[in-house]
N, C-alpha and C positions, 0 to 999 in steps of 0.2 A: 524518357520519363522524367517529370519534374519532382515527383513524391511530395507534392503540396500537401496532402493530408497528413503524411507523416511529419513535415516539418511543423505544421500547425500543432498536431498533437504534442509533439516533444516541446514546442514553445510553452504551450499550456501547462505541461508537467512542470518545466522549469519555472515558470512565474509562479506557479502554486507553492512550489517548494520553496522559493525565495520568501514569499509571503509568510509561509509557515515558519521558516526559520527565523524571521524577524519577530514574529510573535512570540515563539519559543524563547529567544533570547531575551525578550521584554519580560517573560514570566521568570526566567532565571534572575534577572536583575532586581525584580521586585522580591523574590524569595531571599535573595543574599541582603537586601535592605530591610529585612525582617517584616516585609508586608507581602506574604504569600496570598494570592487571590485563588481560592479554589475553583471558582467557575471558570477564570481563565485557564487554569490547568487543564480543566476538562475539556474546553473547547480545544486547546492545543492538542490533546491526546486525539481526539475525534478527528481534527483536521489532518493530523500527520499520519494516522492510521489510514485514513480514506485516500490520501495521496501514495502512500506504500501500496495499497491495493491497485490503484490505477497504474503507477510505475510498473510493478511486477506484472500485471496483465498485459501492459503494452509492450514490455520486453519479451515475454513469451510470443505475443502476436507478431511482432516485427522479425523476430529471430527464428521463430518456428521450431520444429523439432530438433534442429541442429544444436540449439543452446541447451535443450533439457538432455541430449545424448552427447554433447560434446564435453570438453575438459571443464568448461564452466558450468556444466549441467547441475551438479550437486548444489551450487550456490543458488541458481535460479530457482530450483524446485523448492529449496528451503526458504528463499524470499516467498515464493507463493504460498507455502504453508504458514510463514509468519504473518502474512497479510490477511490471513483467513481468521484472524483474531475476533472474538465476539465484537460486534457493533452495538453501541448503545441503543441502537434501533431494534435490537432483537434478531440480527441474523446470525445463525449458528455456523461455526466452523466446519461441522460434519456435513452440513449441505453443499460446501464447497469441495471438500478433498476426500469424502468418503467414496469408497468404491463398494458396489452392491456385492453381497456373497450369493453363491448359487442358490438359487431358490427364494431369494428375497427379492422385493421390489425396492427400487432406489427410493430416496426420502421424498 
């Protein structure tokens, strides 16, 4: 097996993370220079939150249940919950991590 899709997905995650890091570093330099840009900060937050969601989901997908139940499971579960922060586009974290109670329907 060549795991070609896995390699491509991880390459995409790496490249997006590198671009985001450079953008965030630029925002920090601007703020340190006394010229903070609120729009750039919002873009940085959105982009980094989205890549966190993708990376956490890919980690769970590639490692499966062994990651959630293994020694690093608490970290992975927390990463998934952290990545379920509200999106500026209106997605609610409850829809990602809430479990239905008895007698109620899911969201």
